C-alpha positions, -999 to +999 in steps of 0.1 A: -091-138-110-094-102-116-063-082-136-042-072-101-045-115-086-033-126-118-001-096-115+004-107-084+004-140-094+028-133-124+057-120-102+054-137-076+063-168-105+087-150-118+104-141-083+107-181-077+121-185-112+151-159-104+154-173-067+156-212-085+179-197-108+205-185-085+204-213-058+211-232-087+241-208-100+254-210-059+253-249-060+278-251-087+298-223-072+304-234-042+321-265-052+349-243-067+380-231-041+375-200-022+395-165-036+420-158-007+414-125+010+382-120-008+354-108+017+317-102+016+306-076+042+269-069+048+250-051+073+212-060+086+206-081+054+218-056+034+198-022+043+233+001+052+265+001+049+273+006+090+276-014+122+300-036+131+309-050+098+314-016+086+342-007+108+363-041+102+353-034+065+375-001+069+399-011+095+408-040+065+412-015+035+432+007+062+455-017+069+459-044+036+449-014+006+459-044-013+432-066-011+403-032-015+391-046-050+382-077-032+364-070-003+327-063-014+294-052+008+264-066-001+233-047-004+197-049-011+191-036-045+167-011-035+194+007-018+221+001-043+218+035-061+214+056-030+247+036-008+265+036-042+266+075-041+269+074-003+301+054-003+319+060-040+352+038-027+332+008-015+326-016-040+290-026-034+271-054-050+233-062-055+220-090-034+208-124-053+224-110-083+242-127-103+277-109-100+269-112-060+266-145-061+296-154-076+314-136-052+297-151-022+297-183-033+339-182-033+345-157-009+373-161+017+351-146+048+314-132+057+313-106+082+281-106+085+257-086+117+228-106+110+213-140+105+215-150+067+188-168+045+187-200+058+185-215+022+213-199+007+242-222+012+277-219+030+311-228+006+322-256+035+357-232+031+344-198+034+347-185+077+318-170+084+325-142+109+291-129+127+293-099+144+260-096+160+249-061+165+244-055+200+246-062+241+209-084+246+186-067+268+155-084+253+151-121+254+169-135+223+170-168+201+158-200+218+152-180+249+123-162+237+093-184+247+068-170+229+072-151+193+047-125+180+066-118+146+035-119+122+041-153+090+064-175+119+057-202+152+076-198+180+095-231+173+104-226+137+120-190+149+139-215+173+152-244+150+162-213+127+184-193+149+200-229+159+205-234+124+225-197+116+243-201+143+261-233+135+275-219+106+294-194+121+331-202+126+337-167+147+315-146+174+322-112+183+317-110+223+309-072+234+312-084+271+308-117+293+270-109+299+265-113+261+286-139+255+268-164+287+235-154+269+249-162+231+261-190+237+228-205+255+200-182+230+219-189+196+230-221+206+266-214+199+292-239+198+324-224+184+346-193+183+341-164+208+358-132+198+356-112+235+367-079+220+342-057+222+322-043+194+340-029+167+315-001+159+324+012+188+360+022+186+352+050+173+334+063+208+372+056+220+390+068+195+372+106+187+358+111+221+376+147+224+364+184+220+376+193+188+363+165+170+328+162+185+325+205+178+330+191+137+306+169+137+280+188+156+286+215+128+285+192+101+250+172+113+232+196+132+253+230+117+266+243+155+293+238+173+281+248+204+245+227+202+232+208+227+216+179+216+195+154+234+190+117+211+159+096+216+167+060+201+134+040+209+129+002+208+105-009+183+076-032+197+072-065+177+037-066+182+025-032+170+023-033+128-001-034+106+010-061+086+045-084+077+072-056+076+051-028+090+051-015+122+032+012+141+050+042+161+036+074+180+058+094+193+050+093+232+052+130+244+044+163+233+072+181+212+060+214+224+056+203+263+093+187+257+106+219+245+091+237+272+113+219+300+145+220+278+173+251+270+168+271+243+201+264+226+183+223+229+180+200+194+164+168+195+175+140+174+158+113+169+168+078+160+142+054+149+142+020+143+146+011+105+110-002+106+093+027+122+114+060+109+087+070+083+059+071+108+072+102+129+051+138+127+075+162+137+055+192+119+059+225+131+091+217+149+114+208+116+135+239+128+147+223+162+138+184+158+160+161+132+152+124+123+182+108+115+177+071+109+209+065+077+237+088+099+259+067+120+251+063+152+278+066+167+287+095+147+250+105+173+261+091+203+292+113+203+276+150+199+250+140+224+249+157+255+221+129+269+202+099+253+170+092+261+158+055+247+136+027+266+146-009+259+164-005+233+203-015+231+221+015+222+225+019+261+252-007+260+272+013+239+262+044+249+276+037+282+309+038+268+309+075+269+296+077+311+275+103+299+237+108+309+208+084+306+173+091+308+151+057+302+112+070+291+098+030+297+059+042+289+043+007+284+071-012+308+051-035+322+036-050+286+071-050+273+083-068+305+059-093+308+044-097+278+064-088+248+099-097+248+110-099+287+146-089+302+176-103+309+184-086+337+164-061+366+159-032+345+146-011+369+176-020+391+206-022+371+200+008+340+225+041+349+196+066+345+162+077+358+130+056+347+098+069+341+069+055+328+043+085+322+048+120+306+043+145+341+077+125+352+095+125+319+094+159+318+100+167+354+132+147+345+139+161+316+138+198+336+164+184+364+189+174+334+185+209+323+192+222+351+221+201+364+236+187+332+232+152+349+208+132+369+224+136+404+229+102+420+235+082+397+271+087+390+281+055+404+257+032+388+271+050+354+306+037+367+293+000+374+269-001+338+300+011+326+324-020+343+294-048+337+291-037+297+319-019+283+350-040+300+362-054+270+362-023+248+395-006+240+392+015+207+409-017+186+384-044+182+383-036+141+418-048+142+417-076+164+391-092+139+418-084+109+442-101+128+421-130+127+415-124+093+452-124+090+463-155+106+438-183+089+458-171+060+491-170+072 
């Protein structure tokens, strides 16, 4: 055994000992009563302070400032320093540190947007509100026939999803379409909240010229800038190793800017798993990579969304703005990788292109007309199907659930 192997084994042993000790602490703490009005929030397993949990957090603090000291965001230790600087007024706890264990074990509520580790036990008196993080286009949970995530079998993946969902008291539903899928794919049997997504409240509250101008000035430096947002999904099967995924921009930046106006800026919103793999060399003045900015703000400042199979399409639909679907690997993605819940080619509210020439051609059409001709009714139909439960007050409705529980 060489020096590196000895070091790796030692580190692994230390991590196991720490984890075992924290689990033992949690096992003791969860036997204690919960602390009324204490809430633990978490987004994407502690990677950030955003999405539905953040929207609910800020609404809770707004309505109940007297409980602000009892509301916490759990974050990964590696992200703690950066997030603490970014959100100095939010009480942030390092996940799996002793103080976090104490609070998560005695919280009145958990408000999370993704699955919590299956080996971490919950206090029986803690109410778990699962917000989830998107309307599903791609197959989810037990609906996935073949899981290609490294290190996990399909059966284990299905079982883990069912076990996770069994702990959720409430599950937020953005629309009837999602509720039908969640009930089956998660084997969810508890209380649905048919309220739309809290993270989308801002799209209804701040969709006005003054706010958009201010956001454009802050984010891209020019309140009159035309902005195109490219927000692709990630490919489950295109990886180097577990947790390390590949991504290559599927179009030429030179050709892209040849087909749009001189006043156009491209913002790329990558999945966090691929954000460090995008090369924009030579175009830094016209391209921004925004992996951490609030995506709702990016929606608001964007004149066009370009995506593929990402659930961003459902949120962006709230704005009834143009969308272009660059599905360069559609056959593989639809038939072999994840599968879709609906007819992608028939139902999406914008042109679908599968090659670069068609992509640039549609960009030219948008540059000339400011929209895609012939899609107004599809945009309206898409909105009615996926956004009809959105009214800009979902966060307030979740707060009301928490208030009613404690009356």
